[in-house]
N, C-alpha and C positions, 0 to 999 in steps of 0.2 A: 783564022778560029772563030773570034767572036762574032765576025759576019757571018759566019756559017751557023751559029747558035741564034743569033736574032732570026735569020730567016725560016729556020726549023720552027722556032717560037712560035712565031705569028702564023704559019701554017696550020700548028698544034693548037692553037688557040680557035681557030677558025672551023677545026676539025667538029669541036663538039661544042657549037654555039650555048648549047644550055648551060652546060657546066661552066664555060667562061662567064657568061650572064651571072649566075649566082656567085661567083669567084669576085666580079669586079663589082656587085652589089653591095658583098659584105666589105670588101675594102671601102669603098668610097663612101658607104654608111657610117661606117667606123672612123673614119678620117674626117668627116664632116662634123662631128660631135666633138672629137677632139680638138678638130681647129677651131671651131665656134668658140668651145672652153677658154684654150689656149686665148683667143684674141682677147677674151672677158677678161682673162687675169693679166695680160697683157696690159690690156688699159689702165688696170688697178693697181699694178705693181710697179711698172716701168716707168721713171721720171718723165714727165711730160707736161707743157705747159696749161695752170700754169705753177706746177709744182715740179719746177725744173730740177731745182736741187734736194729733191727729196732724199737722194744718197746721203747728204749730209744733215739731215733736218730729224729730229726727236720731236715727238708729241706727248704731252701726258692729256689723255681723254678719261677713260674709265678710273675709277677707282673704288675702294672701300672702306667704310670706317666700322669699327665692330667696338661693342663693350659685352659686360658677361650678360647682358640680359637684351641687347639689341645690335642689328645689324642693319647697315643701311649701305646700297650700292648703286652707284649714279656716276655721273661726270665729274670731274673736279670742279671744284669750286674757285670763283674769282679770287677771294681771300686768300687762299692757300696759293695759289699760284703767283700771285703778286708778292707776295711774302717770300715762298720758299724756290722757287724758279726762274723768278728774275734776277739777273748777275750769276746766275750758275758758270762757275769754271769754264772756258774754253768755247764759250758761246761769243757768238757774231752777234746775232741778235736774238730777240727773245719777245714772243708775243703771245696777248692773252686775248681771246676772243671767244664768242659763243657759241655753242651749237647752233644748227640753221634750227629754225622753229615755223613751222607753218602758221600763216596768216592768210587773211582775206580782206578785201575790202570793195567797194561798187567803183565800176568806171562805166560813165554813161548809162547808168542803170543795170548795168551786167556784172555777177559776181566773180572776181577776179583771186585765185589762190596762187600765194606764192611763198618761198620760204626767205626770211628774215634771217640776218648773220650781224651781230654786233662784234665790231672788231677795235683796235688802236689801231695809231699809226704804221707803229710796225709790221703791222700786217701785211702791207701793200709793200713794204722793203724785201719781205721773206718772198713772196710769190710773185710771177713773172705773168701776170696779166696783159693781155694784147689791148690797149685801149681803142677803143672805136671813135671816140669823143672825149674830150676834155683828161681828165686825170684822177689819181687818188686825193682822199682827204688825208689830213696831217695831223701829226701827235699835238699840235697845238689844237686844232678842229677837236679833238677829241678830248685834250684841258678844257676847252671852252665849250664843253658839249653843243656844238656848234650843231643847228639842224640844215645838213648835208649827208647825201647818197651818192652810192655807186651802185648803178641798177645795170643788168646782163640787157643782152640784145634782145631777147625773148621778150622781156619784162617793156622794153623801149616799144616794140611792138603793142604789147597788149595794152598799155597805157596812154601811147600817142600816137597808136596806127602807122610805128615805122617813121614817124617824123622827125627831127632833130629836137633832143631830147636836152641839152646842155642850157643850163638856167631855167628850166622848168620845176613845175613842183609837182611830188607825189605825195598823195594823200592817205593816210593808213593810220589806222589806231587811233583817231581824233587829231594827229599831228600831220603839220606839211612837212615836207623835206625836199630842199634845193638840188637838184640834180646836178652833181659836179664832174661825172664822168660815166660812160657807157663802156662795158667792157664784152667780149665775145662770151657766148654760153659756156658756161663750166660744168661738164657730167656729176651727176652725185656721186660716182666712182671715184672723185677726188676728194677723197677724207676731211681734206683740211681746209679745202677751197671753197666748195660748193655751196650756193645760196643762188637769190636773185636780186635781191637787193641786201646791200652793205651799208652799215649806219654805224657812226661811233657808239662806242660803249657808253661812253657818259651820258647818252639822250636815252638811256633807263627812266621810266617812270618814277623807280625808287632805288634809294640807295643800298638795299640789303643785301645787294648781291656781293657786296664789297667784302664782308666778313665772312662770306660762305666757304666750308672748306669742301662740301661735297656739293653740287649743284647742277648747273647747264653749260659749263665752259671748256675749253681747252687749252693748253699751253703749246706753244713750237718754239723749238729750240733751233735755230741754224748756227752749225758748228763752224768753227774756222777751216777744220779739215775733216774728213768722215774715220780717218785714224783715231778720233779723238771719242768717237762713239762708244767704247768700253768703257773707257775713265768717267764720261758723262755719267753712263746709266748706275755705275756704281756711286758716284756723288750723289745723283737725285736719290739714293736707297738710302744714302747715310744721312741726308738732310730729312728725308723722311721719317727716319726713326728717332731724329731731336726735336721734330715738328712738336710744338706746343698744342694741344690739342683742343677746341674751345670750350669742353665739358667735360675734364679728366675723372670725373666720376661716373659718366656716363659710358665714355666712350675712352677706350686704351690703345686700340691699335689702327694705325690708318696704312692702307698697303695700295701698291699701284706701281706704275712703272713708265720710264722715259721709254718711250719705243717706238721704231722702226715702222713704215706702214705696214710691212708681214706681221711684225710682232703685234700690231693694232688690230689687224685682222685676225690674228688667232685667238686673242684674248675675245674678241667678239663671236667668232664659232664656238669656243669652248666655255665662253660665260666665265674667264677666271681674270680677275683683279689682283692677284698676289703678286711676290714680289719678281717672279718670273713668268714669263710668257709661255705659249705653247708653240712656239714657232715649228721645235721639232716635230711635234705630233700632228701638225698641219701639213707639214710636207710630208710626212709618211702617210695620211690622208690622201693626199693629192696623188701622189705617188703610187699608192696601193689602189688605190679607186682607177686610175688609168689602168694599170698591169691587169685588173681584173676586168675592167671591160673591153681590155684586147684579148682576152685569153678565149673567150667563146669563140669570137670570128676566129682565133689562129686555129681554132683545135676542128672546126668546122672546115677550114682550107687545108689541113693536113686530110680530112678523109676526104675530100675532093680532089687534091693531089695523087693520093694512094689511087683512087679511082680510077682516073684519069692516064697513070703511068700503069697500070694494069694490065690497059688494052695495048700496051706498046710493049709486050713481055718479048713477044716475036723478035721486033726491031732490036732490043737488048740482047737478045740472044746471037742474031747477025753479028752486031758489032762487038761483041764479045770473042765470036769464034774469029773474027779480023784481027784479032788483038787488043780492042778498047779496053783500058785498063779501068778500073773500077774509078779513080780520081777522075778521071776523062768523062765518065758518064754520070757521076755525080756534081762535078763541075757544069754540064750542058744544061741537065734539070735544074738546079739551082739559079741560073740565069734565066732560064725560062719563065721563073717562078718569080723573079726580081724583076723581069721584064714586066710581067700581069700587072704586079702590085704597082711598078710605077705607073701602069695607065690608067689603073683604079687610084692611085694617087692624083693624076692629074687628073679624072672625073671628080674625085673628091675635092681639090682644088678650086674647081669652078662653081661646083654644087656650093662648097663654104661659103665665096663671094658673092652669090645669090643670096645664101641664107644671112650672112650679116647685112646685105642692104635691105633685105626687109626688116630684121631686126632694128635697122636703125629709123626705119620709116614708121615701124608700128608704134616708136614712143615709150616702149616698156622702160626703157635707161634715159629720161629725160637729158638731153642734149649730148649722150653718148655719142660717140662716132667712132665704130670699130672698123676695123680694116685688116687686108693680111700684106703684114709688110714682111722683111726679107728674114726674121726671126720666125716670124708663125711657116712661112715658108719653107723654112730648114726644118721647121719642127716636122711637119707633114712629109718633106723626103726621107728626113730618117725613119719616120714612122712605117714608111710603105718598105723601105729597104729592110724594116726589121722583120713587117710581114712577110717577105719575099723569103728570108734565111730562113725564122720562125718554122714558116711553113713549108718550105721546100727541102731543108736538107734532111729530114727522117723520111721523107718518102723515099727520096733521090738514093739514100745511103740502103737503105732496104732493097729497091731495085738492082742497086748496083753489086749486091752480093748474091743476084742470082746466078745459078750452073748455067751456063752457056746452054745445055742439052734441054735442061729443064724449062730454059727459058724460050727456047725453039719450040717447045712443045706447046707454050701458052700457060704451063702452070707457075704460079708465084708463090708456093708454101716455101 
């Protein structure tokens, strides 16, 4: 039976090539947009090197400090993180590092821009970088303010024309740093690891950062087990409430959160740095946007399928006159539509691969490497089947309800 449905479906698709083209275009275009968006979200939220343990890592990033007449929102300060986040119960490791800061220098007379990140030694134990040369600097290097640096592969190419960099010096901001390691490039979608050059925090020109509650730092908490996430979040809020603010007469309230990657993104999207993130709202926006984006193509497919099936009223009448049930007719039409959508899905997958290749080559998202893995492929297949069912059931049901005599006359009312 299914084999016959497949043969009929292919013949029907070839009968009205224009309708088929419009349907395939709508399906494939919609899937390209959805699959490219899914690939970007997959890159952002799914644990991957060097953030392979993101499922049990919490980050303290954005915070807000308020008083009766003043309010300040920024990233966390080193002073707060060092005092109230280190040693938090349930943690395996805690790191305090700066946010990436764009800097520039000159190499052979050419201006080179790069992102600099200052970290402690624990940062390299939390993150799982793949080293191409050498290794990371240690906590002792940070304690001694050693002028050492880890650079990425692209920076090695810009400073040393791709030649080995281990033991050589990079100079910026009037200082020289000895390269102790070279790592693979990290995409800026890696919220906690991204940079081009990493150096010890203690090499900062000033010690003023050590007392700041609000500044340009982030805290990373690697938990012993991801089941400890709720308890750690609660403990962090307790420490926030008991924190001794640097100027109690000016500031009275300090808010923020120990967040998963998804929580952190929701705070960025909604500009919220209160006790709770807007993770639920972000999920709602993402799912709502996807449904709305799919609604218009689905409605168009319903109309096209109605027009396509209306032409087959005589065929329907003959089949009903010879005993075909409504259930059989609905099944046939739905199978035909699902096949159409799967063909459109295959085209969408091919076009998505091409679009992601162009996106990777464009450099719009530095060092990002988007691909179509099994998760994204499964999303595309599910979406194609959803399209097939959504746009095929109603037209099929409507035509299956026709009276045989009216259908043989070519009437569909």
